[in-house]
N, C-alpha and C positions, 0 to 999 in steps of 0.2 A: 218481305215482311220484316219489320224491325224487332229484334230480340233484345232483351235486357238481362244483365247478369243477375243471378240469384241474390236477393237481399237489397235490390235497388229500391223497391217500394216497401213501405211499412204500413200496416202489419203484414208479415209474410205468413200465409196460411200453412198449416202442416203441424204434425206432432213435434213437440219439443224433444230435445236430447234426453236419453234415459238418465244420465247423471243429474241433469237439471230437474227432471220430474221427481227423481228420488229425493233430492235435496228439498224441494218445495213441499213434497208430501210429508217428509220427516219433520220439517220445521213446523208445518201446520199441526201435526199430531202433538208435537211437544208443546206448542203454544196453547192448544186447546186444553191440555192437561194442566199447564201452569196457570191458566185463567180460571180454572174450576175451583171454587172454594172448598168443596168437599174433598177433592183430590189433594189440595194443599194440606188439609187437615190430616189426611191419611198418609201422605208421603213425606211431609215435612214436620208439622207440629208434633204429632204423636211420636215419631222416632226421636226427635230432639228432646222431648220431655222424658222419654224412657231412657235415653242416653245419660242425661243428667241424673235421673233418679237411680239408675243402676250403678253409676259411678260414685255417687256420694253417699248412698244409703246402703246399709249392710243387711237389710231385711231379707233379700234374696241371696243365698250363698253363691259365690262366684270365684273361680280360680284367680290367683294373683299373677301378675299385676291386675288389679280389679278394673282400672280404666281401660286397659288394653283388651281384656276379655269382653267388657261391655261394648266397646267400640266394634269389635268383630261381630258380635251378635246383632247389634243394631244395623251394621252394614247389611247383614243378611236380611233383616226385617225390612230395610228400605228397598232392597231389590224385590222382595216378595210383594211389598205394597204397590210398587209401580208396575213391575212386569206381570204380576199375576192378578191381584185384586183390581187395580186400576184398569188394566187392559181388558179384563173379562167384563167389567161393568160397561166400559166405553163401547166395546164391541157389541154387547147385548143391546144397548140402546141405539147404536148405529144401525143394527139390523131392524130394530123395531120401527125406526123412523125412515127406513128406506135409503139410508146414506150409502151403504155398501152396494145396493142394487144400482143406484145412480152412478157411483164411481166405476162399477164394473162395465157400464155402458160407455165410459169415456175412453180416452186413448191410453189410460193407465193399464199396463198388463197386470194379470192377476198376481204374479210373483212380486211385482213392485208394490202392490197394495199391502202385501204382507211385509216386505222389506222396509217400506216406509214406516209402518207401525213399530217394527223392531228397532229401527234407527231412532225413531222418536222416543221410544222407551229408554234406549241407551243414553240419549241426551238428558232425559229427566233423571235417570239413575246417576249419571255423572255429576249433575248439579247437586243431587242429594248427598252423594259421597263427599264432595268437596265441603259442603256446609257442615256435615257431621264430623269430618276430619278436623276442620278448624275448631269446632266446639270441643272435640276430644283433646286436641293439643292444649287448649286453654285449661281444660280440666286436669292436665298433667300427663297425657299420653305421650310416650316416647316410641316413635315408630322406627323400627329397624329398616333402613332403606333397602337392605338385601331382599326384603319381602315384597317390594313394590311391583316387580314384574308378575309375581304370582297373584298378587291382589288384583291387578288389572285383568289378568286372564280369568280369574274366578268371577269377577264382576261380569265379564262378558258371557262366560259360560252360565252363570246363575241367571242372568237376564234372558238368555236364549231358552233355558230350560223352563223357567217360570212363565216366560212369554208364551211358550207352546202350551203349557197347562192353562194359561188364561184364555188362549184362543179356543182350546178344547172345551172349556166351560162356557165361555161367552158366545161361541159360535153355534151351539146346539140347543140351548134352552131359551125360554122366554125371558125378557129383560127383567121382569120383577123377580123371577126365580134366581136368575143370575145375581142380581143385587143382593138378595138375602144369602145365598150360598157363598158368594165370594167373601162377604164380610164374616160369616160364621167360620169358614175355613181359615181366613186370616187370623181370627182370634184363637182358634184351636191350635194352629201351627205356632203361634206366639207362646201360648201357655204350656202345651204338652208336645209340641213338635220339635223340641230341642233348640229353640231360639232363646227365649228368656230363661227357661228352666232346663236344667240337665235332668231329664227324666230317665231313671234307671230301668227302662223297659226294653226288652230285646229287640223289638221291631222298630223302635224309634230311629235308630241309626240308619235304617233303610229309607226313611223319609227324605225327600229332597231338601226340606228346611233344615233338618239336623245335619245333613251332609254339607250343605253350604256353610252353616254356622261353624261346624268343626273345621272345615278346610280353611275358612277365613281366619279362624282363631290361630291356626298353625302359622299362617303367613303374617298376620297382623301383629301377633304377640312375639313370636319367635323368629320371624324373618326367614323361614325355611319353606321348602316346597310342601304342598299338601300331600297327604297320603293317597295311594292309588284307590283305596276303598271309597272315600267320599267323592272323588272325581268320577269314578265309575258309576256310582249311584246317580249323580247328576246327569251324566251322559245318557244312562239308561232311561231315566224318567223323561228326558228331553226327546230322545228318539221315539219312544213309545207314544208320548203325547202328541208329537208332531205328526206321526203316522196316522193316529186316530183322528186328529183334527182335520187332516186333508179329506177324510171320508165323511165326517159328520158335520162340518161347518156349512151353514146355510146362509144365503145372502139376505133372506127375509125371515 
């Protein structure tokens, strides 16, 4: 019997390599987000408009340097928009239309489904941050390079934390309820969650939005490491949300 070396004939049946599947899944998730007009409004246009408004208008009190403080807060808002609101809505409607059920029946492992969404969200967040950073530099922001490693770590930590919260919301409720709640929570976090406004209420600093904004402001404005408190708050929210999401997320 004649045998042939693997790969002699194309196509070769079988599951692809895990890195390749992760790359394709993450790219697909990122492209679906970037092609959605509503997502572009939420993740790009609104943060850009708020960055310009907070930087040049003194209606809302903000620490000096004003552009730097505004940049840190809008970075936090961009992460919340993509990792939480966008992911929750996308997951809710993917469940409604049976996308997750079909993907779970494919060769993609369950963990890769989650990892692909997270990596896709990180790609979108990275593009947001670059666009916002360029705009902030045009507006007069002076970024201390010593804070760059901390900003990168905070972006990753913030994306993971709010991504877990987005999965927790989008994986348990009906798509219509998720759509309404995700947008309401986004607006509440923006206004009274320590992002756009510094609300002098004791419990606000325990919210992940306030913790992320405070930590980013330390690194973006002063170029120093964030405090232990905000980082601990982000980690705690992420761990609890992730643990709950693994128990409550449904495929349909």
